[in-house]
Backbone as CSV, one residue per row, in Angstrom:
resi,resn,N_x,N_y,N_z,CA_x,CA_y,CA_z,C_x,C_y,C_z
1,MET,-1.667,-1.957,10.593,-1.852,-3.278,11.165,-0.427,-3.851,11.434
2,LYS,-0.295,-4.534,12.577,0.965,-5.134,13.068,0.704,-6.677,13.201
3,ARG,1.736,-7.433,12.931,1.674,-8.814,13.000,1.897,-9.156,14.438
4,VAL,1.154,-10.126,15.052,1.301,-10.673,16.424,1.485,-12.097,16.347
5,PHE,1.912,-12.625,17.500,2.170,-14.134,17.620,1.558,-14.612,18.960
6,PRO,0.869,-15.651,19.053,0.412,-16.198,20.253,1.589,-16.620,21.151
7,LEU,1.595,-16.057,22.235,2.782,-16.185,23.148,2.499,-17.262,24.289
8,THR,1.577,-17.164,25.087,1.150,-17.993,26.084,-0.321,-18.163,26.360
9,ILE,-0.791,-19.112,26.972,-2.099,-19.194,27.559,-1.918,-19.479,29.030
10,GLN,-2.392,-18.533,29.857,-2.332,-18.682,31.360,-3.671,-18.865,31.918
11,SER,-3.721,-19.700,33.094,-4.855,-19.857,33.814,-5.345,-18.564,34.529
12,GLY,-6.536,-18.257,34.422,-7.136,-17.000,35.145,-7.203,-17.271,36.597
13,MET,-7.138,-16.196,37.382,-7.247,-16.389,38.702,-8.668,-16.305,39.338
14,SER,-9.552,-15.493,38.646,-10.876,-15.241,39.226,-11.832,-16.366,38.987
15,GLN,-11.670,-17.181,37.982,-12.632,-18.178,37.758,-11.745,-19.441,37.249
16,SER,-12.146,-20.581,37.642,-11.326,-21.823,37.335,-11.434,-22.153,35.833
17,ASP,-12.329,-21.719,35.099,-12.443,-22.034,33.754,-12.089,-20.875,32.823
18,SER,-11.472,-19.786,33.359,-10.987,-18.675,32.528,-9.481,-18.750,32.265
19,TYR,-9.088,-18.238,31.100,-7.701,-18.221,30.704,-7.446,-16.822,30.085
20,ILE,-6.182,-16.562,30.033,-5.654,-15.407,29.224,-4.728,-15.792,28.086
21,LEU,-5.215,-15.476,26.983,-4.334,-15.647,25.807,-3.387,-14.409,25.634
22,MET,-2.151,-14.564,25.628,-1.256,-13.428,25.471,-0.682,-13.387,24.091
23,LEU,-0.993,-12.327,23.289,-0.424,-12.229,22.031,0.839,-11.313,22.102
24,TYR,1.777,-11.459,21.324,2.985,-10.669,21.437,3.231,-10.012,20.021
25,GLU,3.417,-8.658,20.146,3.833,-7.783,19.020,5.254,-7.396,19.066
26,PRO,6.093,-8.186,18.275,7.553,-8.008,18.721,8.196,-6.659,18.165
27,GLU,7.592,-5.917,17.220,8.088,-4.717,16.763,8.149,-3.653,17.821
28,GLY,7.039,-3.612,18.539,6.859,-2.529,19.742,7.100,-3.203,21.041
29,GLY,7.281,-4.532,21.078,7.414,-5.132,22.448,6.275,-5.205,23.239
30,MET,5.104,-5.133,22.638,3.766,-5.095,23.351,3.238,-6.560,23.527
31,GLN,2.525,-6.708,24.662,1.732,-7.947,24.789,0.364,-7.613,24.991
32,ILE,-0.530,-8.363,24.315,-1.984,-8.112,24.389,-2.765,-9.208,24.960
33,PRO,-3.315,-8.982,26.198,-4.027,-10.044,26.838,-5.434,-10.064,26.395
34,ILE,-5.907,-11.372,26.197,-7.253,-11.516,25.834,-7.836,-12.680,26.630
35,PHE,-8.985,-12.300,27.481,-9.597,-13.292,28.274,-10.341,-14.228,27.439
36,ILE,-10.239,-15.535,27.680,-10.933,-16.659,26.902,-11.362,-17.771,27.841
37,GLY,-12.256,-18.565,27.325,-12.782,-19.710,28.080,-11.905,-20.889,27.820
38,ALA,-12.321,-21.929,28.636,-11.543,-23.133,28.669,-11.484,-23.891,27.358
39,SER,-12.651,-23.934,26.611,-12.745,-24.732,25.346,-11.862,-23.898,24.335
40,GLU,-11.917,-22.627,24.350,-11.186,-21.811,23.318,-9.734,-21.837,23.602
41,ALA,-9.318,-22.019,24.892,-7.945,-22.193,25.231,-7.416,-23.542,24.724
42,GLN,-8.252,-24.597,24.904,-7.927,-25.907,24.431,-7.810,-25.849,22.933
43,ASN,-8.711,-25.383,22.132,-8.680,-25.285,20.746,-7.353,-24.618,20.238
44,ILE,-7.036,-23.529,20.842,-5.775,-22.718,20.413,-4.581,-23.596,20.803
45,MET,-4.634,-24.201,21.923,-3.374,-25.114,22.247,-3.294,-26.210,21.226
46,LEU,-4.330,-26.911,20.942,-4.280,-28.027,19.940,-3.715,-27.565,18.638
47,ALA,-4.136,-26.412,18.219,-3.713,-25.876,16.880,-2.263,-25.367,17.064
48,LYS,-1.939,-24.725,18.103,-0.573,-24.326,18.252,0.494,-25.352,18.320
49,GLU,0.065,-26.519,18.913,0.989,-27.677,19.143,0.806,-28.678,17.959
50,SER,0.037,-28.250,17.025,-0.312,-29.212,15.811,-0.685,-30.597,16.216
51,VAL,-1.629,-30.580,17.330,-2.064,-31.948,17.686,-3.261,-32.412,16.767
52,HIS,-3.170,-33.480,16.326,-4.260,-34.050,15.624,-5.105,-35.000,16.316
53,THR,-6.409,-34.849,16.317,-7.330,-35.662,17.021,-7.892,-36.782,16.129
54,ARG,-8.444,-37.808,16.696,-9.013,-38.870,15.904,-10.055,-38.571,14.821
55,ARG,-10.861,-37.585,15.223,-11.871,-37.068,14.347,-11.737,-35.618,14.241
56,PRO,-12.070,-34.901,13.129,-11.880,-33.500,12.905,-12.555,-32.687,14.039
57,MET,-11.846,-31.813,14.684,-12.447,-30.821,15.560,-13.131,-29.755,14.754
58,THR,-13.978,-28.938,15.203,-14.735,-27.850,14.467,-13.896,-27.029,13.600
59,HIS,-12.805,-26.634,14.046,-11.831,-25.776,13.289,-11.197,-26.492,12.148
60,GLU,-10.900,-27.763,12.317,-10.307,-28.590,11.342,-11.460,-28.794,10.265
61,LEU,-12.628,-28.997,10.560,-13.774,-29.173,9.656,-13.787,-27.921,8.913
62,MET,-13.830,-26.739,9.504,-13.966,-25.508,8.785,-12.792,-25.402,7.765
63,MET,-11.577,-25.778,8.094,-10.458,-25.733,7.204,-10.717,-26.688,5.977
64,ASN,-11.249,-27.769,6.343,-11.545,-28.719,5.274,-12.500,-28.320,4.273
65,LEU,-13.576,-27.579,4.869,-14.658,-27.103,3.956,-14.120,-26.004,3.097
66,MET,-13.424,-25.123,3.760,-12.714,-23.980,2.961,-12.003,-24.597,1.758
67,ASP,-11.032,-25.612,2.120,-10.197,-26.158,1.192,-11.040,-26.848,0.032
68,GLY,-12.108,-27.522,0.466,-12.950,-28.186,-0.493,-13.650,-27.391,-1.438
69,TYR,-14.024,-26.148,-1.052,-14.613,-25.131,-1.898,-13.528,-24.113,-2.499
70,GLY,-12.358,-24.418,-2.435,-11.212,-23.567,-3.109,-10.958,-22.318,-2.316
71,LEU,-11.319,-22.186,-1.081,-11.024,-20.981,-0.359,-9.764,-21.252,0.522
72,SER,-8.900,-20.166,0.524,-7.658,-20.273,1.476,-7.792,-19.013,2.360
73,LEU,-7.177,-19.260,3.509,-7.131,-18.216,4.533,-5.831,-17.472,4.366
74,LYS,-5.993,-16.235,3.985,-4.749,-15.464,3.742,-4.267,-14.829,5.062
75,SER,-5.089,-14.262,5.914,-4.671,-13.849,7.140,-5.982,-13.564,8.074
76,VAL,-5.788,-13.289,9.326,-6.822,-12.967,10.242,-6.452,-11.557,10.802
77,SER,-7.375,-10.812,11.083,-7.152,-9.452,11.747,-8.026,-9.227,12.930
78,ILE,-7.480,-8.603,13.947,-8.232,-8.167,15.113,-8.319,-6.628,14.938
79,ASP,-9.553,-6.341,14.556,-9.797,-5.066,14.095,-10.260,-3.920,15.115
80,ARG,-10.837,-4.467,16.225,-11.194,-3.464,17.225,-11.579,-4.114,18.526
81,VAL,-11.639,-3.266,19.615,-12.016,-3.910,20.848,-13.155,-2.923,21.372
82,SER,-14.211,-3.446,21.987,-15.282,-2.700,22.474,-15.779,-3.319,23.747
83,GLU,-15.692,-2.626,24.916,-16.141,-3.209,26.197,-15.502,-4.488,26.510
84,GLY,-14.211,-4.647,26.203,-13.465,-5.832,26.468,-13.565,-6.907,25.580
85,ILE,-14.446,-6.756,24.477,-14.627,-7.781,23.567,-13.817,-7.435,22.182
86,PHE,-13.064,-8.433,21.803,-12.182,-8.177,20.569,-12.979,-8.699,19.385
87,TYR,-12.859,-8.003,18.252,-13.613,-8.258,17.058,-12.566,-8.696,15.981
88,ALA,-12.734,-9.873,15.243,-11.769,-10.288,14.313,-12.545,-10.493,12.974
89,THR,-11.653,-10.582,11.861,-12.051,-10.779,10.501,-11.163,-11.840,9.902
90,LEU,-11.780,-12.714,9.126,-11.028,-13.770,8.414,-10.886,-13.174,6.967
91,HIS,-9.747,-13.242,6.391,-9.372,-12.718,5.084,-9.173,-13.878,4.241
92,THR,-9.956,-14.176,3.345,-9.917,-15.471,2.464,-9.853,-14.974,0.953
93,THR,-9.485,-15.909,0.260,-9.463,-15.795,-1.259,-9.690,-17.207,-1.864
94,ASP,-10.238,-17.010,-3.114,-10.417,-18.288,-3.915,-9.473,-18.143,-5.119
95,GLY,-8.597,-17.241,-5.009,-7.529,-17.042,-6.125,-7.974,-16.004,-7.049
96,PHE,-9.269,-15.704,-7.016,-9.792,-14.516,-7.990,-10.372,-13.460,-7.146
97,ASN,-11.162,-13.829,-6.047,-11.975,-12.914,-5.254,-11.497,-13.017,-3.862
98,ASP,-11.374,-11.891,-3.218,-11.197,-11.895,-1.829,-12.410,-11.700,-1.019
99,LYS,-12.658,-12.424,0.031,-13.866,-12.346,0.857,-13.435,-12.204,2.269
100,LEU,-14.264,-11.353,2.959,-14.037,-11.103,4.483,-15.145,-11.779,5.233
101,PHE,-14.807,-12.339,6.347,-15.903,-12.988,7.238,-15.613,-12.571,8.630
102,ASP,-16.564,-12.037,9.368,-16.625,-11.769,10.729,-16.415,-13.021,11.504
103,SER,-15.653,-12.877,12.563,-15.262,-14.085,13.392,-14.996,-13.755,14.823
104,ARG,-15.314,-14.698,15.671,-14.831,-14.529,17.056,-13.384,-14.604,17.027
105,THR,-12.686,-13.857,17.876,-11.280,-13.743,17.881,-10.551,-15.033,18.070
106,THR,-11.070,-15.837,18.979,-10.440,-17.056,19.355,-10.486,-18.127,18.182
107,ASP,-11.736,-18.007,17.411,-11.837,-18.917,16.225,-10.827,-18.479,15.204
108,ALA,-10.733,-17.169,14.988,-9.797,-16.678,14.018,-8.340,-17.056,14.289
109,ILE,-7.972,-16.924,15.584,-6.591,-17.289,15.888,-6.263,-18.790,15.658
110,THR,-7.353,-19.533,16.102,-7.109,-21.061,15.887,-7.060,-21.373,14.466
111,LEU,-7.941,-20.746,13.535,-7.745,-21.010,12.136,-6.405,-20.559,11.510
112,ALA,-5.970,-19.433,12.070,-4.718,-18.892,11.565,-3.516,-19.844,11.955
113,LEU,-3.612,-20.471,13.083,-2.620,-21.329,13.556,-2.688,-22.696,12.697
114,LEU,-3.902,-23.202,12.383,-4.110,-24.330,11.651,-3.503,-24.092,10.086
115,SER,-3.816,-22.959,9.582,-3.352,-22.569,8.162,-2.003,-21.878,8.190
116,ASP,-1.447,-21.649,9.245,-0.116,-21.077,9.211,-0.007,-19.635,8.420
117,CYS,-1.067,-18.881,8.776,-1.281,-17.481,8.121,-1.042,-16.524,9.240
118,PRO,-0.740,-15.287,8.838,-0.385,-14.187,9.766,-1.701,-13.757,10.550
119,ILE,-1.411,-13.360,11.817,-2.437,-12.802,12.750,-2.043,-11.327,12.793
120,MET,-2.934,-10.455,12.381,-2.713,-9.005,12.321,-3.567,-8.289,13.382
121,VAL,-3.106,-7.212,13.917,-3.846,-6.484,14.938,-3.736,-5.054,14.567
122,GLU,-4.887,-4.283,14.600,-4.937,-2.899,14.338,-4.045,-2.102,15.383
123,GLU,-3.350,-1.171,15.023,-2.491,-0.443,15.886,-3.316,0.150,17.101
124,SER,-4.607,0.646,16.825,-5.301,1.232,17.839,-5.725,0.189,18.917
125,VAL,-5.953,-1.094,18.425,-6.230,-2.119,19.533,-4.976,-2.288,20.288
126,ILE,-3.843,-2.274,19.680,-2.577,-2.568,20.382,-2.308,-1.341,21.414
127,GLU,-2.647,-0.171,20.947,-2.535,0.997,21.900,-3.533,0.920,23.012
128,GLU,-4.713,0.501,22.823,-5.710,0.395,23.838,-5.427,-0.655,24.859
129,THR,-5.054,-1.880,24.416,-5.110,-2.982,25.308,-3.650,-3.669,25.571
130,GLY,-2.632,-3.204,24.693,-1.300,-3.805,24.834,-0.699,-3.211,26.120
131,VAL,0.250,-4.111,26.672,1.009,-3.769,27.829,2.551,-3.835,27.419
132,ARG,3.215,-2.732,27.609,4.616,-2.827,27.271,5.343,-3.375,28.396
133,THR,6.396,-4.152,28.088,7.289,-4.775,29.162,8.648,-4.178,28.933
134,GLU,9.379,-4.019,29.991,10.779,-3.651,30.000,11.505,-4.774,30.506
135,SER,12.515,-5.230,29.711,13.451,-6.473,30.132,12.555,-7.687,30.541
136,GLY,11.369,-7.796,29.876,10.548,-8.926,30.102,9.923,-8.820,31.517
137,GLU,9.883,-7.844,32.297,9.203,-7.676,33.497,7.834,-6.956,33.426
138,TRP,6.908,-7.310,34.120,5.713,-6.571,34.095,5.801,-5.551,35.244
139,ARG,5.247,-4.416,34.900,5.258,-3.299,35.880,3.760,-2.819,36.224
140,VAL,3.605,-2.839,37.485,2.240,-2.312,37.901,2.512,-1.141,38.845
141,GLU,2.188,0.002,38.412,2.489,1.178,39.229,1.585,1.312,40.434
142,GLY,2.141,1.704,41.494,1.521,1.934,42.759,1.142,0.726,43.566
143,ALA,1.644,-0.388,43.199,1.388,-1.651,43.916,2.597,-2.543,43.875
144,GLU,3.183,-2.808,45.102,4.385,-3.645,45.062,4.209,-4.982,45.767
145,SER,3.491,-4.939,46.833,3.261,-6.209,47.648,2.205,-7.065,47.102
146,LEU,2.223,-8.354,47.404,1.306,-9.240,46.814,-0.175,-9.036,47.251
147,GLU,-0.254,-8.459,48.484,-1.690,-8.128,49.021,-2.127,-6.917,48.217
148,GLU,-1.422,-5.929,47.957,-1.687,-4.743,47.166,-2.131,-5.146,45.740
149,LEU,-1.374,-5.999,45.228,-1.677,-6.507,43.855,-2.986,-7.244,43.801
150,GLU,-3.258,-8.148,44.740,-4.493,-8.808,44.678,-5.777,-7.881,44.914
151,GLU,-5.606,-6.934,45.798,-6.712,-5.892,45.984,-6.995,-5.219,44.659
152,GLU,-5.827,-4.749,43.991,-5.977,-4.030,42.809,-6.561,-4.938,41.705
153,LEU,-6.229,-6.186,41.629,-6.878,-7.208,40.731,-8.343,-7.230,40.938
154,LYS,-8.769,-7.330,42.209,-10.174,-7.350,42.414,-10.920,-6.115,41.946
155,ARG,-10.351,-4.979,42.261,-10.933,-3.683,41.680,-11.063,-3.665,40.180
156,CYS,-9.927,-4.080,39.595,-10.017,-4.181,38.068,-11.166,-5.071,37.560
157,GLU,-11.184,-6.284,38.093,-12.265,-7.248,37.683,-13.591,-6.668,37.971
158,GLU,-13.910,-5.996,39.160,-15.116,-5.426,39.373,-15.468,-4.344,38.342
159,LYS,-14.506,-3.529,38.042,-14.760,-2.569,37.017,-14.615,-3.033,35.513
160,GLU,-14.435,-4.325,35.279,-14.226,-5.054,34.102,-13.172,-4.386,33.272
161,GLU,-11.917,-4.034,33.958,-10.818,-3.550,33.245,-9.940,-4.773,33.070
162,TYR,-10.281,-5.538,32.110,-9.688,-6.838,32.028,-8.135,-6.828,31.549
163,GLU,-7.843,-5.746,30.634,-6.376,-5.738,30.181,-5.514,-5.334,31.435
164,ARG,-5.916,-4.538,32.262,-5.112,-4.186,33.389,-5.195,-5.357,34.448
165,ALA,-6.199,-6.023,34.503,-6.294,-7.183,35.321,-5.370,-8.261,34.957
166,ALA,-5.139,-8.422,33.651,-4.192,-9.484,33.082,-2.834,-9.107,33.445
167,GLU,-2.470,-7.785,33.418,-1.173,-7.342,33.680,-0.820,-7.538,35.274
168,ILE,-1.790,-7.300,35.998,-1.646,-7.507,37.481,-1.588,-8.957,37.807
169,GLN,-2.397,-9.702,37.136,-2.329,-11.359,37.337,-0.931,-11.823,37.106
170,LYS,-0.289,-11.329,36.004,1.027,-11.811,35.595,2.086,-11.427,36.797
171,LYS,1.942,-10.199,37.162,2.832,-9.772,38.270,2.613,-10.602,39.577
172,ILE,1.393,-10.966,39.834,1.132,-11.657,41.084,1.815,-13.074,40.819
173,GLU,1.629,-13.707,39.708,2.233,-14.972,39.417,3.637,-14.974,39.530
174,GLU,4.364,-13.893,38.967,5.817,-13.753,39.135,6.230,-13.720,40.610
175,LEU,5.477,-12.859,41.454,5.847,-12.735,42.831,5.746,-14.060,43.477
176,ARG,4.708,-14.765,43.285,4.550,-16.051,43.912,5.631,-17.054,43.441
177,ASN,6.031,-17.000,42.253,7.118,-17.976,41.799,8.418,-17.560,42.398
178,ASN,8.611,-16.330,42.659,9.844,-15.842,43.190,9.949,-16.195,44.691
179,GLU,8.708,-16.320,45.336,8.753,-16.787,46.777,9.028,-18.213,47.022
180,GLU,8.744,-19.088,45.853,9.023,-20.540,46.020,10.512,-20.834,46.105
């Protein structure tokens, strides 16, 4: 397992309510894109920025319940990916016994940010979904123009190759920013 850090949340191109959460694994310089919905993106951003709302959000309630029952969150792990879906586990303890709980990945990441605990990812997940960058630049082989990249993005989305689609989307955004 390797520790990762939430890097950015970017707006998705194909749907107005889709986002890409980018996790960063610093040891190998890998970035792991995870497609998420708008409410999940909002929850992660609130937790990442330590924004407190008037009333407890669901994740804050969960942390309060765990605290009230003497459970603390030791870490969260992203254990596997299957058909583009990431699977996570909450690692908790009451000081005597450790317990594992299956979790949606976005919920696990939000809780990890709220409790300031490590987010770990299995190396096989990093190998399967991670994107290596050189000098901070995204590289998409075989496509250099904006039109070629957009066509490749559509093909990846049709084939549900979301990790590659995230890589291509980032490159498109970089090219558009450079044109301005």
